[in-house]
C-alpha positions as CSV (number, residue, x, y, z in Angstrom):
1,M,-7.2,33.6,-4.8
2,T,-9.0,32.5,-8.0
3,E,-12.4,30.9,-8.1
4,N,-10.9,27.6,-8.9
5,E,-8.5,27.9,-5.9
6,K,-11.4,28.8,-3.7
7,D,-13.3,25.7,-4.9
8,D,-10.3,23.5,-4.3
9,A,-9.8,24.9,-0.8
10,T,-13.5,24.3,0.0
11,L,-13.3,20.7,-1.2
12,I,-10.2,20.0,0.9
13,Q,-12.0,21.4,4.0
14,K,-15.0,19.3,3.4
15,L,-13.0,16.1,2.8
16,S,-10.8,16.8,5.9
17,S,-13.7,17.5,8.2
18,G,-14.9,14.7,10.4
19,Y,-14.2,14.8,14.1
20,G,-15.3,18.4,14.4
21,D,-18.8,17.4,13.2
22,L,-19.2,14.5,15.8
23,T,-20.7,16.4,18.6
24,L,-21.4,13.4,20.8
25,V,-18.0,11.9,20.3
26,R,-16.4,15.3,21.2
27,A,-18.4,15.5,24.4
28,L,-17.4,12.0,25.4
29,I,-13.7,12.7,24.8
30,Q,-13.9,16.1,26.6
31,A,-15.3,14.2,29.6
32,I,-12.1,12.0,29.9
33,P,-10.4,13.0,33.2
34,W,-7.4,15.3,32.9
35,A,-6.6,14.5,29.3
36,G,-10.0,15.2,27.7
37,G,-9.3,18.8,26.7
38,S,-6.0,18.1,25.2
39,L,-7.3,15.1,23.3
40,D,-10.2,17.1,21.9
41,T,-7.8,19.8,20.7
42,L,-5.6,17.1,19.1
43,M,-8.6,15.4,17.4
44,G,-10.2,18.7,16.5
45,S,-8.2,21.7,15.2
46,S,-4.9,19.9,15.1
47,G,-6.4,16.8,13.5
48,Q,-8.0,18.8,10.8
49,R,-4.7,20.5,9.9
50,Y,-3.1,17.0,9.6
51,R,-5.9,15.8,7.3
52,E,-5.7,18.9,5.1
53,K,-1.9,18.6,4.9
54,R,-2.2,14.9,3.9
55,I,-4.9,15.6,1.2
56,E,-2.8,18.4,-0.2
57,S,0.2,16.1,-0.3
58,L,-1.8,13.5,-2.3
59,I,-3.0,16.1,-4.8
60,K,0.6,17.4,-5.3
61,H,1.9,13.8,-5.9
62,L,-1.0,13.3,-8.4
63,S,-0.2,16.5,-10.1
64,D,3.4,15.5,-10.5
65,E,2.4,12.1,-12.0
66,I,-0.1,13.7,-14.4
67,Q,2.6,16.2,-15.6
68,K,4.6,13.3,-16.8
69,I,1.9,12.6,-19.4
70,G,2.7,15.7,-21.4
71,N,0.1,16.7,-23.9
72,K,-1.6,13.4,-24.2
73,S,-5.4,13.4,-24.3
74,L,-7.1,12.9,-21.0
75,S,-10.6,12.7,-22.6
76,S,-11.0,9.1,-21.3
77,I,-11.5,10.3,-17.8
78,N,-14.7,12.3,-18.6
79,D,-17.7,11.0,-16.7
80,S,-15.8,8.1,-15.3
81,E,-17.7,6.8,-12.2
82,E,-14.9,4.3,-11.5
83,L,-12.3,7.0,-11.4
84,Y,-14.5,9.1,-9.2
85,D,-14.8,6.2,-6.7
86,M,-11.0,5.7,-6.8
87,M,-10.3,9.4,-6.1
88,L,-12.6,9.3,-3.1
89,L,-11.0,6.2,-1.8
90,A,-7.5,7.7,-2.3
91,L,-8.5,11.0,-0.6
92,E,-10.0,9.1,2.4
93,Q,-7.1,6.7,2.8
94,S,-4.6,9.6,2.5
95,T,-6.1,11.2,5.6
96,R,-5.2,8.0,7.5
97,T,-1.5,7.8,6.8
98,R,1.6,9.7,7.6
99,S,3.6,7.9,4.9
100,E,4.5,10.0,1.9
101,E,5.5,6.9,0.0
102,K,2.0,5.5,0.5
103,K,0.4,8.7,-0.8
104,K,2.8,8.6,-3.8
105,R,1.6,5.1,-4.6
106,F,-2.0,6.2,-4.4
107,A,-1.2,8.9,-6.9
108,K,0.7,6.5,-9.2
109,I,-2.3,4.1,-9.3
110,I,-4.7,6.9,-10.2
111,A,-2.3,8.2,-12.9
112,H,-1.9,4.7,-14.2
113,Q,-5.7,4.4,-14.6
114,I,-5.7,7.7,-16.5
115,I,-2.8,7.0,-18.8
116,S,-3.0,3.2,-19.3
117,P,-6.0,1.8,-17.5
118,I,-6.3,-1.8,-16.4
119,D,-9.5,-3.5,-15.3
120,W,-11.1,-1.3,-12.7
121,D,-11.8,-4.1,-10.3
122,V,-8.2,-5.1,-10.4
123,A,-7.1,-1.4,-9.9
124,D,-9.6,-1.0,-6.9
125,T,-8.1,-4.2,-5.4
126,I,-4.6,-2.8,-5.8
127,M,-5.6,0.5,-4.2
128,R,-7.1,-1.3,-1.2
129,L,-4.1,-3.5,-0.8
130,I,-1.7,-0.5,-0.9
131,S,-3.8,1.1,1.9
132,Q,-3.1,-2.0,4.1
133,L,0.6,-2.4,3.3
134,S,3.3,-1.0,5.5
135,E,6.8,-0.2,4.3
136,P,8.1,-3.4,5.7
137,H,5.4,-5.3,3.7
138,I,6.6,-3.5,0.5
139,E,10.2,-4.3,1.2
140,L,9.5,-7.9,1.8
141,L,7.5,-8.2,-1.4
142,Q,10.2,-6.5,-3.4
143,F,12.7,-8.9,-1.9
144,A,10.6,-11.9,-3.1
145,L,10.1,-10.4,-6.6
146,N,13.9,-9.8,-6.9
147,A,14.8,-13.3,-5.8
148,P,16.8,-15.5,-8.2
149,V,15.0,-18.2,-10.2
150,C,15.5,-21.6,-8.7
151,N,16.1,-24.9,-10.5
152,G,15.9,-28.4,-9.1
153,S,13.1,-28.8,-6.6
154,F,11.7,-25.3,-7.2
155,D,12.4,-25.2,-10.9
156,G,11.3,-21.9,-12.5
157,L,10.2,-20.3,-9.2
158,K,11.5,-17.3,-7.3
159,V,11.5,-18.7,-3.8
160,I,12.4,-17.0,-0.5
161,A,12.7,-19.2,2.6
162,F,13.4,-19.2,6.3
163,S,15.5,-22.4,6.0
164,N,17.2,-24.3,3.3
165,F,17.4,-28.0,2.5
166,K,20.0,-30.4,1.3
167,K,20.8,-29.9,-2.4
168,T,19.7,-32.6,-4.8
169,V,22.3,-31.7,-7.4
170,D,25.6,-29.8,-6.9
171,D,24.7,-26.8,-9.1
172,E,21.1,-26.4,-7.7
173,I,20.0,-22.8,-7.2
174,Q,18.3,-22.8,-3.8
175,P,15.7,-20.4,-2.4
176,I,17.3,-17.2,-1.0
177,L,17.1,-17.0,2.8
178,I,14.7,-14.3,3.9
179,M,16.8,-13.2,6.9
180,S,19.8,-12.5,4.7
181,G,18.0,-9.4,3.5
182,F,16.6,-8.4,6.9
183,Q,19.5,-9.0,9.3
184,N,18.6,-6.1,11.5
185,Q,15.0,-7.3,12.1
186,E,13.6,-9.9,14.4
187,E,12.7,-13.1,12.7
188,S,9.4,-13.3,14.5
189,L,8.4,-9.9,13.0
190,I,9.4,-11.1,9.4
191,R,7.4,-14.3,9.9
192,L,4.4,-12.2,10.9
193,L,4.7,-10.0,7.8
194,C,4.9,-13.2,5.6
195,M,1.7,-14.5,7.2
196,E,-0.1,-11.3,6.6
197,L,1.1,-11.2,3.0
198,V,-0.1,-14.7,2.5
199,S,-3.5,-13.8,3.9
200,M,-3.7,-10.9,1.4
201,G,-2.9,-13.1,-1.5
202,L,0.4,-11.4,-2.2
203,L,2.7,-14.3,-1.1
204,K,2.0,-18.0,-1.7
205,D,3.1,-20.7,0.8
206,E,5.1,-22.9,-1.5
207,G,6.5,-25.3,1.1
208,V,3.5,-27.3,2.2
209,G,4.0,-31.0,1.1
210,R,7.6,-30.5,0.1
211,F,10.5,-32.3,1.9
212,G,8.3,-32.9,4.9
213,T,8.4,-29.3,5.9
214,G,5.5,-27.5,7.6
215,A,3.7,-24.4,6.5
216,M,5.2,-20.9,6.3
217,T,8.8,-21.8,5.4
218,Y,9.0,-21.3,1.6
219,F,7.2,-18.4,-0.2
220,V,6.8,-17.1,-3.8
221,A,5.2,-13.8,-4.8
222,T,1.9,-14.2,-6.5
223,G,0.6,-12.7,-9.7
224,V,-1.3,-10.1,-7.8
225,A,1.9,-8.9,-6.2
226,K,3.5,-8.6,-9.6
227,K,0.6,-6.6,-11.0
228,L,0.7,-4.4,-7.9
229,F,4.4,-3.5,-8.5
230,E,3.8,-3.0,-12.2
231,T,1.1,-0.4,-11.3
232,I,3.1,1.6,-8.7
233,R,6.6,1.5,-10.1
């Protein structure tokens, strides 16, 4: 093993350590009747292996993304405090997820900031949003962004909806029904996902005040959602 490889291994061990250093927490878990010993093993040695594996996966994905740059200059990353903070955030969040797709997205955001950086505050926001989004969230956002452009009542908007209304003109392009794209899912779950995406600023409730409908019926993807997908595609 070269000196650089040794340094990388040490860094991964430091980043992946955590539970093993929490003496009081370990003692409390070990004191749990019957299950304490097994839980301590899971959270200790097994947990550290999981964290190391996840960090190594992120680094591999980032390496793959950077290789796509070719021989372009990377001098812009020198002494970048913003990139340092983003790397730490990505490494930390990677230890908290089993999802390979999420780690790939973390890597894409970092690579994007190295190759063609956008405002760092925006990039940090996108990184934090990705850490909160599940695969069903991503699928629902993609569905909204791929919706056809409406005319008539929602002229110029890509609208997804839980119900439709009577056409005002014969050739009116109406919002696409959300459940047509998620037929194997419970509607209550999809409604919850929509509410969460609205709270994150990624979907906008477009139906309030229209046609006498209540809230959470018609939705459009926001500019933040568009920027997020531009960064991770």
